[in-house]
C-alpha positions as CSV (number, residue, x, y, z in Angstrom):
1,M,-5.0,-1.3,-43.3
2,P,-2.7,0.6,-41.2
3,S,-4.1,3.9,-40.4
4,T,-2.4,7.3,-42.0
5,K,-4.1,9.0,-39.6
6,Y,-2.7,7.9,-36.5
7,L,0.8,6.8,-37.3
8,F,2.4,3.9,-35.8
9,P,5.1,5.3,-33.5
10,T,8.1,3.3,-34.7
11,F,9.4,2.7,-31.1
12,L,6.7,0.3,-30.9
13,N,8.0,-2.1,-33.9
14,E,8.6,-5.6,-32.8
15,R,6.6,-4.3,-29.4
16,C,3.0,-4.8,-30.9
17,T,1.6,-4.7,-34.3
18,P,0.2,-1.8,-35.7
19,K,-3.9,-3.1,-36.2
20,A,-3.3,-4.0,-32.4
21,F,-2.5,-0.5,-31.7
22,H,-5.1,1.2,-33.4
23,K,-7.5,-1.1,-31.9
24,W,-6.1,-0.1,-28.5
25,L,-6.2,3.4,-29.3
26,E,-9.8,3.1,-30.6
27,R,-11.1,1.2,-27.6
28,K,-9.2,3.9,-24.7
29,A,-11.0,6.8,-26.5
30,E,-14.3,5.3,-26.7
31,T,-13.7,4.2,-23.0
32,H,-13.1,7.6,-21.9
33,K,-15.6,9.4,-24.2
34,K,-18.0,7.2,-22.6
35,R,-16.9,8.2,-19.4
36,D,-16.2,11.6,-19.4
37,R,-19.9,11.9,-21.1
38,E,-21.3,10.2,-17.7
39,R,-19.2,13.0,-16.0
40,G,-20.7,15.5,-17.7
41,H,-18.6,16.3,-20.6
42,Q,-21.4,15.9,-23.0
43,T,-19.2,17.3,-26.3
44,A,-16.7,14.9,-25.8
45,T,-15.9,12.5,-28.8
46,R,-13.9,9.4,-29.6
47,E,-12.2,11.7,-32.8
48,A,-11.0,13.8,-30.3
49,Y,-9.9,11.7,-27.6
50,M,-8.5,9.3,-30.5
51,I,-6.2,12.4,-31.4
52,S,-5.0,13.6,-27.7
53,I,-4.1,9.5,-26.9
54,H,-2.3,9.2,-29.9
55,K,-0.2,12.3,-28.9
56,A,0.1,11.0,-25.5
57,V,1.5,7.7,-26.8
58,V,4.1,9.5,-29.2
59,D,5.2,11.8,-26.6
60,S,5.7,9.0,-24.1
61,G,8.4,7.3,-26.2
62,G,6.7,4.1,-24.7
63,L,7.2,4.8,-21.4
64,D,5.2,5.3,-18.1
65,D,4.9,9.5,-18.0
66,Y,5.5,9.0,-14.2
67,T,8.0,6.1,-13.6
68,G,9.6,6.2,-16.9
69,E,9.9,2.2,-16.9
70,T,9.3,0.8,-20.0
71,L,5.4,-0.3,-21.2
72,A,4.8,-3.6,-22.1
73,W,3.0,-2.5,-25.3
74,E,3.1,-6.2,-26.4
75,K,0.2,-7.1,-24.0
76,I,-2.4,-4.8,-25.1
77,S,-5.4,-6.4,-26.2
78,T,-4.3,-9.6,-24.6
79,W,-6.4,-9.8,-21.2
80,D,-8.3,-13.0,-20.8
81,N,-11.2,-12.9,-18.4
82,A,-11.5,-16.4,-18.3
83,K,-7.4,-16.4,-16.9
84,S,-8.2,-13.7,-14.5
85,K,-10.8,-15.6,-12.9
86,E,-8.6,-18.5,-12.6
87,G,-4.9,-16.4,-11.6
88,G,-7.0,-13.9,-9.7
89,R,-4.6,-11.4,-8.2
90,A,-1.7,-12.7,-9.8
91,Y,-3.1,-12.5,-13.1
92,K,-3.7,-9.1,-12.3
93,K,-0.3,-8.3,-11.2
94,S,1.4,-9.7,-14.2
95,F,-0.3,-7.0,-16.6
96,W,0.5,-4.4,-13.9
97,D,3.3,-3.1,-16.9
98,L,0.2,-3.0,-19.4
99,P,0.2,0.5,-20.9
100,T,-3.3,2.5,-20.3
101,V,-4.4,6.3,-20.7
102,D,-4.7,8.7,-17.9
103,H,-6.4,11.9,-17.6
104,C,-4.3,15.3,-16.7
105,G,-5.7,17.6,-14.4
106,D,-9.3,18.1,-13.1
107,D,-10.6,19.8,-16.5
108,L,-11.9,17.0,-18.4
109,T,-12.8,19.3,-21.6
110,A,-8.7,19.6,-22.0
111,N,-8.5,16.2,-23.5
112,A,-5.1,15.9,-21.9
113,F,-3.7,12.4,-21.5
114,R,-0.8,10.6,-20.2
115,I,0.2,7.2,-20.7
116,C,0.9,5.1,-17.8
117,S,1.3,1.5,-16.6
118,W,-1.9,0.0,-15.2
119,R,-0.2,0.0,-11.5
120,T,0.7,3.8,-12.1
121,N,-2.7,4.5,-12.9
122,D,-4.6,2.1,-10.2
123,S,-2.0,4.0,-7.4
124,K,-2.8,7.2,-8.9
125,N,-6.3,6.9,-9.2
126,D,-7.8,10.8,-8.5
127,L,-5.1,12.3,-7.0
128,T,-3.5,15.3,-8.8
129,D,0.0,15.4,-9.9
130,D,0.9,17.2,-6.3
131,E,-1.2,14.7,-4.0
132,L,0.6,11.5,-5.6
133,I,3.8,12.8,-5.2
134,E,3.2,13.8,-1.7
135,F,1.6,10.9,-1.1
136,C,4.6,8.8,-2.0
137,R,6.6,10.9,-0.1
138,I,4.5,9.8,2.9
139,I,4.5,6.1,1.9
140,L,8.3,6.6,2.1
141,D,8.9,8.4,4.9
142,H,6.9,6.0,6.6
143,H,8.8,3.0,5.7
144,E,11.9,4.1,6.5
145,N,10.8,5.1,9.9
146,K,9.7,2.0,10.5
147,S,13.0,0.2,9.0
148,T,14.8,2.7,11.3
149,L,12.8,1.7,14.3
150,K,13.3,-2.2,13.9
151,S,17.0,-1.8,13.4
152,A,17.3,0.3,16.6
153,A,15.5,-2.5,18.5
154,Q,17.5,-5.1,16.7
155,E,20.7,-2.9,17.6
156,A,19.7,-3.5,21.3
157,Q,20.3,-7.0,21.2
158,T,17.7,-7.2,24.1
159,P,14.1,-7.2,24.8
160,A,14.4,-4.8,27.6
161,A,15.3,-1.8,25.7
162,R,13.3,1.6,25.2
163,I,12.7,3.1,21.9
164,L,13.1,6.7,22.1
165,V,11.6,8.6,19.0
166,S,11.5,12.3,18.7
167,S,9.9,14.6,15.9
168,K,12.0,16.6,13.9
169,S,9.2,17.5,11.6
170,S,5.8,15.8,9.8
171,H,8.2,13.5,7.7
172,Q,11.6,13.2,10.0
173,T,12.0,11.0,12.8
174,E,15.1,10.5,15.3
175,V,15.1,7.1,16.6
176,A,17.4,6.3,19.2
177,C,17.7,3.0,21.4
178,Q,18.3,2.7,25.1
179,P,18.7,-0.4,27.4
180,L,16.1,-0.3,30.4
181,G,18.0,1.2,33.4
182,V,20.6,3.2,31.4
183,E,20.0,7.1,32.2
184,V,19.9,9.6,29.4
185,H,20.7,13.0,29.6
186,G,20.5,15.9,27.0
């Protein structure tokens, strides 16, 4: 029988069943309660977590709170351990958009949660929001710098070229490609 206490969000219609959603909600609340009690939050209760997680789901509108991407609610409760062993990383990747629950902040007693994809939660791990954003910026800056260096080397059209790199700030790099034997003044 569908729960009247934890109403099935209408945006999940045709994505999963109320029964599957309620089972997912119960399991997530129990898992987080158990983990948080092991971390010292002895007053954590399954009921309080169900209320908070349900609110986070409703607030999410079915989307990853960090990326805005649509979550695959149809995949809840479909993980298969045997297929996981057989499929390895490829099988796990097929579940990257699976909805999961992330704690907000460092205060375990706040019972504050966000809904996000498994991929997002794995990437975020124990980082704060600010740490996650800064880490993403570092990755993007590094990727752009590597791409710029590669492009500059290819533009030189000769293996005998010197790449000149000057750092403007901790996240900005200026790249110039100079063929060997050509003097640069400036």
